[in-house]
Legacy VTK file of the C-alpha trace (Angstrom):
# vtk DataFile Version 3.0
C-alpha trace
ASCII
DATASET POLYDATA
POINTS 201 float
66.477 -65.831 67.905
67.877 -63.786 70.764
71.524 -64.066 71.762
72.359 -66.455 74.583
75.128 -64.417 76.146
77.565 -61.545 75.705
80.479 -63.287 77.440
80.310 -67.055 76.791
82.862 -67.926 79.474
81.186 -66.078 82.354
78.103 -66.589 84.489
75.832 -63.810 83.237
72.665 -62.513 84.825
70.185 -60.537 82.761
68.350 -57.743 84.587
65.275 -55.700 83.720
62.582 -53.694 85.480
58.837 -53.167 85.159
56.585 -50.335 86.253
58.827 -47.302 85.905
56.175 -45.220 84.164
53.303 -46.114 86.482
51.533 -43.630 88.745
51.101 -46.095 91.604
52.588 -49.231 93.060
56.109 -50.510 93.507
58.663 -50.800 90.729
59.794 -54.387 90.199
62.972 -55.872 88.743
64.198 -59.369 88.023
67.595 -60.996 87.611
67.910 -64.266 85.704
70.803 -66.659 85.074
69.961 -69.096 82.276
71.814 -72.340 81.492
74.217 -72.128 78.519
72.080 -74.481 76.440
68.776 -72.707 77.149
66.611 -72.299 74.062
63.123 -70.876 73.740
61.957 -69.478 70.422
58.922 -67.820 72.022
61.018 -65.790 74.448
61.151 -62.101 73.556
60.876 -58.630 75.066
57.844 -58.822 77.394
56.313 -55.757 75.720
56.172 -57.682 72.424
54.215 -60.540 74.010
50.592 -60.909 75.048
49.653 -61.345 78.685
48.878 -65.018 78.036
52.260 -65.550 76.368
54.057 -63.956 79.327
52.115 -66.072 81.816
52.956 -69.200 79.811
56.665 -68.360 79.694
56.995 -67.419 83.378
56.918 -70.981 84.812
59.250 -72.178 82.041
61.792 -69.507 82.953
61.424 -70.118 86.675
61.895 -73.871 86.206
64.723 -73.800 83.645
66.801 -70.920 85.024
69.897 -71.762 87.042
68.886 -68.896 89.316
66.254 -66.164 89.293
64.970 -63.557 91.718
62.611 -60.596 91.836
63.071 -57.375 93.824
60.824 -54.375 94.360
60.945 -50.812 95.679
57.892 -49.273 97.335
56.110 -46.072 96.228
57.346 -44.345 99.391
60.949 -45.263 98.567
60.432 -44.113 94.968
59.294 -40.705 96.257
62.434 -40.434 98.407
65.101 -41.483 95.904
63.365 -40.933 92.494
62.241 -43.559 90.015
65.583 -44.001 88.240
67.433 -44.790 91.466
64.501 -46.952 92.567
64.812 -48.985 89.364
68.508 -49.568 90.075
67.722 -50.486 93.688
65.067 -52.989 92.598
67.656 -54.641 90.338
70.173 -54.695 93.206
67.584 -56.339 95.469
66.917 -58.980 92.833
70.648 -59.686 92.382
71.015 -59.890 96.189
68.683 -62.879 96.223
70.313 -64.951 93.462
71.505 -68.320 94.747
74.390 -68.189 92.241
76.669 -65.160 92.202
76.926 -63.798 88.650
80.282 -62.827 87.171
78.769 -60.282 84.819
75.476 -58.381 84.608
73.544 -57.574 81.441
71.359 -54.543 82.146
68.469 -53.432 79.965
68.798 -49.710 79.263
71.623 -47.191 79.072
72.337 -46.488 82.758
72.998 -48.513 85.893
74.465 -48.020 89.347
77.304 -50.503 89.875
76.462 -53.525 91.992
79.250 -54.551 94.389
82.339 -55.557 92.379
80.452 -57.273 89.545
81.105 -55.744 86.100
78.080 -54.865 84.012
77.120 -53.935 80.465
74.121 -51.730 79.704
72.276 -52.633 76.510
69.608 -50.383 75.009
66.557 -52.502 74.159
68.457 -55.459 75.558
65.213 -57.295 76.278
64.878 -57.735 72.527
68.502 -58.847 72.077
69.526 -61.221 74.890
67.647 -64.218 76.274
68.523 -63.534 79.916
67.302 -59.920 79.763
64.120 -60.999 77.962
63.554 -63.609 80.679
64.095 -60.964 83.362
61.653 -58.619 81.636
58.971 -61.331 81.689
59.485 -62.167 85.362
59.522 -58.503 86.402
56.372 -57.782 84.401
54.373 -60.852 85.478
55.294 -60.519 89.154
54.361 -56.837 89.120
51.086 -57.525 87.302
50.221 -60.089 89.968
50.959 -57.515 92.679
48.751 -54.910 90.952
45.855 -57.391 90.811
46.029 -57.634 94.615
46.055 -53.838 94.938
43.073 -53.657 92.580
41.062 -55.778 95.021
41.784 -53.220 97.730
41.178 -50.168 95.515
38.967 -51.134 92.530
38.233 -47.550 91.408
41.333 -47.084 89.253
41.059 -50.099 86.906
44.467 -51.383 88.030
43.511 -54.923 87.034
43.708 -53.728 83.435
45.995 -50.689 83.359
48.432 -51.906 86.088
48.623 -48.255 87.310
49.891 -46.758 84.058
48.495 -43.254 83.381
45.405 -44.260 81.390
42.331 -42.005 81.175
40.413 -44.364 83.471
43.157 -44.333 86.082
43.323 -40.548 86.061
39.531 -40.280 86.172
39.627 -42.499 89.266
42.105 -40.108 90.899
39.820 -37.150 90.106
36.758 -38.899 91.531
38.160 -40.839 94.495
41.452 -39.142 95.321
44.721 -40.908 96.049
45.702 -44.120 97.772
48.761 -44.946 99.902
50.115 -46.669 96.777
50.244 -43.579 94.559
53.638 -42.072 93.835
53.375 -38.556 95.218
56.475 -37.360 93.346
54.806 -38.102 90.000
52.558 -35.753 88.066
49.367 -37.652 88.794
46.965 -35.339 86.967
48.248 -33.429 83.923
46.305 -30.244 84.663
46.972 -30.195 88.388
50.658 -30.770 89.134
50.231 -29.635 92.771
47.515 -32.198 93.491
47.248 -32.893 97.209
44.530 -35.151 98.544
44.491 -36.551 102.062
44.066 -40.305 102.509
LINES 1 202
201 0 1 2 3 4 5 6 7 8 9 10 11 12 13 14 15 16 17 18 19 20 21 22 23 24 25 26 27 28 29 30 31 32 33 34 35 36 37 38 39 40 41 42 43 44 45 46 47 48 49 50 51 52 53 54 55 56 57 58 59 60 61 62 63 64 65 66 67 68 69 70 71 72 73 74 75 76 77 78 79 80 81 82 83 84 85 86 87 88 89 90 91 92 93 94 95 96 97 98 99 100 101 102 103 104 105 106 107 108 109 110 111 112 113 114 115 116 117 118 119 120 121 122 123 124 125 126 127 128 129 130 131 132 133 134 135 136 137 138 139 140 141 142 143 144 145 146 147 148 149 150 151 152 153 154 155 156 157 158 159 160 161 162 163 164 165 166 167 168 169 170 171 172 173 174 175 176 177 178 179 180 181 182 183 184 185 186 187 188 189 190 191 192 193 194 195 196 197 198 199 200
């Protein structure tokens, strides 16, 4: 069982992101405040769950949470401020939308840019340790997957419905054959053998 909270006497929000390593699309993040008595044995790091398990847990989290929100940062913004800062910004945008102001933030990972005057704790592999971070990881992942399915309908050549824009062989083959889309992150190394790739779209 994952831990319910780090500070039992504070309103804690767990935060996590999805899509940092992708070649295209926005990076997403979620912030989740769970009730103190929340229990869910199936809840775990989203990467340890199947797609069906994540989709099953998403409505449970969204219904049971005291507050939850999802934020995103576009590919163009990622190219301007870099993916690490974009991940922090996506978390900030999620926290901005919470209907309850948290008193403490639990952040998955080892780095974070301070949000307003709210103290935070970074936790490496926190999505496998704390319920609220695990819940945030599931919301970030499922909301981003849903977004990538819509982009796949617009640009079906890259297999985004399956690879969600991660650098799979099929995605990279699509780039070689069809070029880039407005959703590709131009600051990323999109093809391993051609770091200076430049294709007009």
